[in-house]
ZAMIKE-753752 format. One record per residue: x, y, z of N, C-alpha, C in turn. Coordinates in steps of 0.1 Angstrom, whole numbers. Layout:
residues N
     n.X     n.Y     n.Z    ca.X    ca.Y    ca.Z     c.X     c.Y     c.Z
       X       Y       Z       X       Y       Z       X       Y       Z
...
This chain:
residues 291
     n.X     n.Y     n.Z    ca.X    ca.Y    ca.Z     c.X     c.Y     c.Z
     225    -277    -337     223    -268    -326     212    -258    -330
     203    -256    -320     193    -246    -322     197    -233    -315
     196    -222    -321     200    -209    -315     187    -200    -314
     189    -189    -306     178    -179    -305     183    -167    -312
     174    -161    -320     177    -149    -327     165    -140    -328
     165    -129    -321     154    -119    -321     140    -125    -322
     137    -134    -312     124    -140    -310     122    -153    -317
     131    -158    -325     130    -170    -332     140    -181    -328
     136    -193    -329     145    -205    -326     148    -211    -340
     161    -211    -343     165    -215    -356     177    -225    -356
     178    -234    -366     191    -241    -367     202    -232    -369
     213    -235    -363     225    -225    -363     228    -221    -377
     228    -230    -387     232    -227    -400     222    -219    -408
     210    -216    -401     200    -208    -408     199    -194    -401
     206    -192    -390     205    -179    -383     214    -168    -391
     208    -157    -394     215    -147    -402     214    -133    -395
     225    -126    -395     225    -112    -390     230    -103    -401
     224     -91    -402     228     -82    -413     243     -79    -412
     250     -77    -424     264     -73    -424     265     -59    -418
     255     -51    -417     256     -38    -411     253     -38    -396
     251     -50    -390     249     -50    -376     261     -45    -369
     259     -37    -358     270     -30    -351     280     -40    -345
     274     -52    -341     283     -62    -335     293     -68    -345
     288     -70    -357     297     -75    -368     306     -64    -373
     301     -52    -375     309     -42    -380     320     -36    -371
     316     -34    -358     325     -27    -349     326     -33    -335
     320     -45    -333     320     -50    -319     312     -42    -310
     302     -35    -316     293     -26    -308     282     -33    -302
     285     -39    -290     275     -47    -283     281     -53    -270
     272     -60    -263     276     -65    -250     272     -80    -250
     279     -88    -242     276    -102    -240     277    -106    -226
     271    -117    -223     274    -124    -210     274    -139    -212
     281    -146    -204     281    -160    -204     278    -166    -191
     269    -176    -190     265    -181    -177     264    -196    -178
     263    -203    -167     263    -217    -166     249    -222    -163
     245    -232    -170     232    -239    -167     235    -252    -159
     228    -255    -149     229    -267    -141     215    -274    -142
     216    -286    -148     203    -293    -150     193    -285    -158
     198    -278    -167     190    -270    -176     185    -257    -171
     189    -253    -158     185    -241    -152     197    -231    -151
     195    -218    -154     206    -209    -153     209    -205    -139
     222    -204    -136     227    -199    -123     228    -184    -123
     223    -177    -113     226    -163    -111     220    -154    -122
     208    -158    -128     203    -151    -139     200    -137    -136
     195    -134    -124     192    -120    -121     204    -111    -122
     215    -115    -117     227    -107    -118     232    -105    -132
     232    -116    -140     236    -115    -154     226    -106    -162
     214    -107    -159     204     -98    -166     206     -84    -162
     208     -81    -149     210     -67    -145     222     -61    -151
     233     -69    -153     245     -64    -160     243     -61    -174
     235     -70    -181     232     -68    -195     224     -54    -196
     214     -53    -188     206     -40    -188     215     -28    -186
     223     -29    -176     231     -17    -172     242     -14    -183
     248     -24    -188     259     -22    -198     253     -18    -211
     242     -24    -216     236     -19    -228     231      -5    -227
     226      -1    -215     222      13    -213     234      22    -214
     246      18    -209     258      26    -210     262      29    -225
     259      19    -233     262      21    -248     250      26    -256
     239      29    -249     227      33    -255     222      23    -266
     222      11    -262     216       0    -270     203      -4    -263
     192      -4    -270     179      -7    -265     178     -22    -262
     177     -26    -249     176     -40    -245     164     -40    -235
     153     -45    -240     140     -45    -232     135     -59    -229
     143     -69    -228     139     -82    -225     138     -84    -210
     126     -86    -205     124     -88    -190     131    -101    -186
     135    -101    -173     142    -112    -168     134    -125    -169
     121    -125    -166     113    -137    -166     111    -142    -180
     110    -133    -190     109    -137    -204     122    -144    -208
     133    -138    -204     146    -143    -207     147    -158    -201
     142    -160    -189     143    -173    -183     135    -183    -191
     123    -179    -196     115    -188    -204     122    -191    -217
     129    -181    -223     136    -184    -236     148    -194    -233
     154    -192    -222     165    -202    -218     160    -216    -217
     149    -217    -210     143    -230    -208     139    -237    -222
     133    -229    -231     130    -234    -244     142    -238    -252
     153    -229    -251     165    -232    -258     171    -245    -253
     171    -247    -240     176    -259    -234     169    -271    -239
     155    -270    -239     147    -282    -244     150    -285    -258
     151    -275    -266     153    -277    -281     167    -283    -284
     176    -281    -275     190    -286    -277     193    -298    -268
     182    -305    -263     183    -317    -255     192    -315    -243
     192    -303    -237     200    -300    -225     191    -296    -213
     178    -300    -213     169    -296    -203     173    -302    -189
     180    -313    -189     184    -319    -177     199    -320    -176
     206    -311    -183     221    -312    -184     227    -299    -181
     240    -299    -179     248    -287    -177     252    -281    -190
     252    -268    -191     254    -261    -203     261    -248    -202
     266    -243    -213     272    -229    -214     264    -221    -223
     258    -210    -217     249    -201    -224     256    -188    -227
     256    -183    -239     261    -170    -242     249    -162    -247
     247    -150    -242     237    -140    -246     245    -128    -252
     242    -124    -264     248    -113    -270     238    -103    -274
     240     -90    -272     231     -79    -276     240     -69    -283
     236     -67    -296     244     -57    -304     234     -47    -310
     240     -36    -315     232     -26    -321     229     -29    -336
     217     -31    -340     214     -33    -353     218     -22    -362
     221     -24    -375     226     -14    -384     218     -13    -397
     221      -4    -405     214      -1    -417     223       4    -428
     221      -1    -440     230       5    -451     228      20    -453
     216      25    -448     214      40    -449     222      48    -439
     227      41    -428     235      47    -418     245      37    -412
     255      33    -420     264      23    -416     273      26    -404
     274      39    -401     282      43    -389     274      52    -381
     264      47    -373     255      56    -365     263      62    -354
     261      75    -353     268      83    -343     259      91    -333
     247      92    -337     237     100    -329     223      94    -330
     215      98    -320     201      93    -320     201      78    -320
     210      72    -311     213      58    -312     201      49    -307
     192      55    -299     181      47    -294     171      43    -305
     172      49    -316     162      46    -327     165      32    -333
     178      27    -331     181      15    -338     178       3    -328
     171      -7    -334     168     -19    -325     180     -27    -322
     178     -35    -312     189     -44    -308     188     -58    -315
     199     -64    -317     200     -78    -322     203     -86    -310
     195     -96    -306     197    -104    -294     199    -119    -299
     210    -124    -296     213    -138    -300     216    -146    -287
     213    -159    -287     217    -168    -276     221    -181    -282
     232    -187    -277     237    -200    -281     239    -208    -268
     236    -221    -269     237    -230    -257     244    -243    -261
     255    -246    -254     263    -258    -257     266    -265    -244
     269    -278    -245     273    -285    -233     286    -279    -228
     289    -281    -215     301    -276    -209     312    -285    -215
     325    -280    -215     336    -287    -221     338    -300    -214
     340    -311    -222     342    -324    -216     355    -325    -207
     364    -316    -210     377    -316    -202     375    -309    -188
     364    -303    -186     363    -294    -174     365    -302    -161
     358    -314    -160     360    -322    -148     374    -325    -145
     382    -329    -156     396    -332    -154     404    -320    -150
     401    -308    -156     408    -296    -152     405    -293    -137
     393    -294    -133     390    -291    -119     397    -301    -109
     398    -313    -113     404    -323    -104     420    -322    -104
     426    -321    -116     440    -321    -117     447    -308    -118
     439    -297    -120     445    -284    -122     450    -282    -136
     453    -269    -139     457    -265    -153     470    -258    -153
     477    -259    -164     489    -250    -166     483    -237    -173
     490    -226    -170     486    -213    -177     499    -207    -182
     497    -197    -191     507    -188    -195     504    -174    -190
     514    -166    -189     512    -152    -185     516    -143    -197
     507    -134    -201     510    -125    -212     511    -110    -208
     517    -103    -217     519     -89    -214     507     -80    -217
     509     -67    -216     498     -57    -216     491     -57    -230
     497     -62    -240     491     -61    -254     478     -70    -254
     476     -79    -245     465     -88    -244     454     -84    -234
     456     -73    -227     446     -69    -218     434     -63    -225
     423     -61    -218     411     -57    -225     412     -44    -232
     420     -35    -227     421     -22    -234     410     -12    -229
     405      -5    -239     394       5    -236     382      -2    -230
     375       5    -221     363       0    -215     365     -14    -209
     375     -16    -201     377     -30    -195     367     -35    -186
     358     -26    -181     348     -30    -172     335     -34    -179
     335     -33    -193     324     -38    -201     327     -51    -208
     317     -59    -209     319     -72    -217     314     -69    -231
     323     -62    -238     319     -58    -252     322     -70    -262
     316     -69    -273     317     -79    -284     331     -78    -291
     338     -67    -288     352     -65    -293     361     -74    -285
     363     -86    -288     370     -96    -280     383    -101    -287
     389     -93    -296     401     -98    -303     412    -101    -294
     414     -92    -284     426     -94    -274     424    -107    -267
     411    -109    -262     408    -122    -254     410    -134    -263
     405    -133    -275     406    -145    -284     420    -148    -287
     428    -138    -290     442    -140    -293     450    -145    -281
     446    -141    -269     453    -146    -257     449    -161    -255
     437    -165    -258     433    -179    -257     440    -187    -267
     442    -182    -279     449    -189    -289     464    -191    -286
     470    -181    -280     484    -182    -275     484    -193    -264
     475    -193    -255     474    -203    -245     473    -217    -251
     463    -219    -260     461    -232    -266     473    -237    -273
     481    -228    -280     493    -233    -287     503    -238    -277
     503    -233    -264     512    -237    -254     507    -248    -246
     495    -254    -249     489    -265    -242     482    -261    -229
     477    -248    -229     471    -243    -216     457    -239    -219
     448    -242    -210     434    -238    -211     431    -223    -208
     441    -216    -203     439    -202    -199     452    -194    -199
     450    -181    -202     461    -171    -201     458    -161    -191
     468    -157    -183     467    -146    -173     473    -134    -180
     466    -122    -177     469    -110    -184     474    -100    -174
     483     -91    -179     490     -81    -170     487     -67    -176
     489     -57    -168     487     -43    -172     500     -37    -176
     500     -24    -180     512     -17    -185     523     -16    -175
     519     -17    -162     529     -15    -151     533     -29    -146
     529     -40    -153     533     -53    -148     524     -59    -138
     514     -52    -134     505     -57    -124     496     -68    -130
     492     -78    -122     484     -89    -126     469     -84    -127
     462     -87    -138     448     -82    -139     438     -93    -138
     437    -102    -148     427    -112    -148     431    -123    -158
     423    -134    -159     425    -143    -169     418    -139    -181
     421    -145    -193     414    -142    -205     399    -144    -203
     395    -155    -196     381    -157    -194     378    -160    -179
     386    -154    -170     384    -157    -156     390    -146    -147
     387    -147    -134     394    -139    -124     404    -147    -117
     414    -141    -110     425    -148    -104     425    -147     -89
     429    -157     -82     432    -157     -68     445    -164     -65
     452    -158     -56     464    -164     -50     462    -168     -36
     469    -178     -31     468    -182     -17     483    -180     -12
     484    -171      -2     497    -168       4     495    -168      20
     503    -177      26     502    -178      41     488    -180      46
     480    -188      39     467    -192      43     456    -181      39
     460    -170      33     450    -160      30     448    -159      15
     436    -155      11     433    -153      -3     437    -139      -7
     443    -137     -19     446    -124     -25     441    -124     -39
     433    -114     -43     429    -113     -57     432     -99     -62
     436     -97     -74     440     -84     -79     428     -74     -77
     432     -62     -73     422     -51     -72     419     -46     -86
     406     -45     -89     402     -41    -102     405     -27    -106
     402     -17     -97     405      -3    -100     401       1    -114
     390      -5    -119     385      -1    -132     394      -6    -144
     403     -15    -141     412     -20    -152     407     -34    -158
     398     -40    -151     393     -53    -157     379     -55    -151
     372     -65    -156     359     -68    -151     359     -78    -140
     355     -73    -128     354     -82    -116     342     -90    -117
     343    -103    -120     331    -111    -123     323    -115    -111
     311    -121    -114     302    -126    -104     308    -137     -96
     315    -146    -102     321    -158     -95     332    -152     -85
     339    -142     -89     349    -136     -80     342    -131     -67
     330    -125     -69     322    -120     -58     318    -131     -49
     314    -142     -55     309    -154     -47     321    -159     -39
     333    -160     -45     344    -166     -37     348    -157     -25
     347    -144     -27     350    -135     -16     340    -136      -5
     327    -138      -9     317    -141       1     319    -154       9
     323    -164       1     326    -177       8     337    -175      18
     348    -167      14     359    -165      23     354    -158      36
     345    -148      35     340    -141      46     332    -151      55
     324    -159      50     316    -169      58     325    -179      64
     335    -183      58     344    -193      63     355    -187      72
     355    -174      74     365    -167      82     379    -170      76
     379    -170      63     392    -171      56     397    -158      52
     409    -153      57     414    -140      54     414    -138      38
     409    -127      34     409    -124      19     410    -109      17
     417    -105       7     419     -91       4     421     -89     -11
     417     -77     -15     420     -72     -29     433     -64     -28
     442     -66     -37     455     -59     -36     462     -58     -50
     471     -49     -51     480     -49     -63     489     -62     -63
     488     -70     -73     496     -82     -74     505     -81     -86
     517     -84     -84     527     -84     -95     529     -98    -101
     532     -99    -113     534    -111    -121     543    -121    -113
     554    -116    -108     564    -124    -101     558    -131     -89
     547    -126     -83     541    -132     -71     534    -145     -74
     531    -147     -86     524    -160     -90     532    -172     -86
     544    -172     -90     552    -184     -87     558    -184     -72
     555    -173     -65     559    -173     -51     548    -177     -42
     536    -178     -48     524    -181     -40     523    -196     -36
     516    -199     -25     514    -213     -21     504    -220     -30
     494    -213     -35     484    -218     -44     479    -207     -53
     475    -211     -65     468    -201     -74     456    -208     -80
     445    -201     -82     433    -207     -89     426    -196     -96
     419    -200    -107     411    -190    -115     396    -194    -114
     388    -184    -115     373    -187    -114     365    -180    -125
     354    -187    -129     345    -181    -138     331    -188    -136
     321    -182    -142     308    -188    -140     307    -202    -147
     313    -204    -158     311    -217    -165     321    -227    -160
     334    -222    -158     344    -232    -154     345    -234    -139
     338    -226    -131     338    -226    -116     352    -223    -111
     358    -232    -103     371    -230     -97     381    -240    -103
     391    -234    -109     402    -243    -115     415    -240    -108
     421    -251    -102     434    -249     -97     445    -246    -108
     454    -238    -105     465    -235    -114     478    -242    -109
     484    -251    -117     495    -259    -111     508    -254    -117
     508    -246    -127     521    -240    -132     518    -228    -140
     527    -218    -140     527    -206    -148     539    -206    -157
     537    -205    -170     549    -205    -179     559    -217    -176
     553    -228    -174     560    -241    -171     568    -241    -158
     565    -231    -149     571    -231    -136     560    -235    -126
     563    -246    -119     553    -252    -110     549    -242     -99
     536    -242     -95     532    -235     -83     534    -244     -71
     542    -240     -61     545    -249     -50     550    -263     -55
     542    -273     -51     546    -287     -55     539    -292     -68
     532    -282     -75     527    -285     -88     514    -293     -88
     507    -294     -76     494    -300     -75     484    -291     -68
     471    -293     -70     461    -284     -63     463    -285     -48
     462    -273     -42     465    -272     -28     452    -273     -19
     454    -273      -6     442    -276       3     432    -264       3
     437    -252       2     428    -240       3     419    -240     -10
     426    -243     -21     418    -244     -34     407    -254     -33
     411    -266     -28     401    -277     -26     390    -273     -17
     393    -266      -7     383    -261       2     373    -251      -5
     379    -242     -13     371    -233     -20     362    -240     -30
     368    -250     -37     360    -258     -47     348    -264     -40
     350    -270     -28     339    -277     -21     328    -267     -17
     333    -256     -11     323    -246      -6     316    -240     -18
     322    -238     -29     315    -232     -41     305    -241     -46
     308    -254     -47     298    -264     -51     286    -265     -42
     289    -264     -29     278    -264     -19     269    -251     -21
     275    -240     -24     268    -228     -26     259    -229     -38
     265    -234     -49     257    -236     -61     245    -245     -59
     247    -256     -52     237    -266     -49     225    -259     -41
     229    -250     -31     219    -243     -24     211    -233     -33
     219    -226     -41     212    -216     -50     203    -223     -60
     207    -233     -66     199    -240     -75     187    -247     -69
     188    -251     -56     177    -256     -49     166    -246     -46
     169    -233     -47     159    -223     -44     151    -219     -56
     155    -224     -68     148    -220     -80     135    -229     -82
């Protein structure tokens, strides 16, 4: 694998970051993950804007223009033999550190950023998950994002632990709840329920990151005149729903067929989820055709 690190393309085993880097020491940084279709990034402008905005919130200097970022992605795809393939791109921006100031607390803009990018093929199991649906587990508030839930920070211990719990249970995803038992998001996704023909998605209210794919699904619902709303959703409502699905940039739309081994409806992907999958793929095809 060839990775990008601060202007260089390197074999993964040769890429090195200082042990004083803020991302390594404290999770002091921001990341984003996006999907490549045929070697081209989807929705790059929105992901770039979020990187710029969130690094600014943390006072991390990130001055990579969008068009330069696009060229780097193209080069990274070519070097990894993914120029004509689908891929998963992760961009991480952390605050560089120094042994002279291992815990920087002020004048933060003086420290340069560490920018890394990795690109891998999408999971081989993804097509099967999209076709057959996935089982999930539901976890309590200990696995929620915690502080700064609206930022995609490098401090991802809760997310990683949730995914490990899910994997141990044979599930590709875990659904997370807040301290009051309300449903928040998936470890790497946003959640939708279908009840009486209408879409319902948890209202964020600053408690989790409402992702770009979630926005796209809500726009699809509007165009298709499919009733949709954001609302407080309780954990118990999952198994009472007609259908459940989760969405993310890389995984697209995944039907959920059971929660904690309890089937959703008859335990197979439902018609509204299938309709959303079809409409989402059509939207992606149109968007990629404009590039």
